[in-house]
C-alpha angles and dihedrals in degrees: 000000000000120000089243108073105219120093091220088065088090091077091048093050090052089051091047092048093047088051092049095055105026101093100035114092096188118088101207096060091044093052089046092055093042093054091048090047094053091044088052096044104046126058128227097027124135101180135025122173154120135259116196123207120241116171103317096332134088110222121203115255132176115337147163118224139040121341112290143205108284099206131034119179116230107268097022123110126348095302095047091046092049094051092043094051092036088228137123108249115203107189116193093191118019092193089069094050111101111238095012111172107222106207092155113029088206091069115105104164133024142190123200124186125190121236122213139202118179088355092299125115108250100170144320139256107232124196126178130191132191087219121087115241088006098155118073124198087254090054088048095052090046092053094043086054089052092053088050087056090052091048091052099039107029113028 
């Protein structure tokens, strides 16, 4: 659920995101602004950020929230599994996810979306919530659309 209450706000959010990143050639400031944008736009989140793939390790990138794990091996935790499988993982209860890496004990649900460049996974968008089953299929679609914008305009 986005902070704004209308369902057609998804298109407005995508337009705002595109405007936010379109004229900045550097990746890091774009990812910093996007993590802040998502944190400010959605309710009931406690962490939003990026992990960028280097060899077989995801390295912490720009984020909003409490300090986080700096390195996550490919295939480990929700982020590592999402990157390895090249698949969005929407986890309603992280405590039931085998191998979950608990950077913030307040997190109860998580969604992780792979990011691509030249058809290769280069990182993930990771979002945590203290609310169980926080991320609806509509949220997932909106967030995947945002990642597509990043793939087109930033990477």
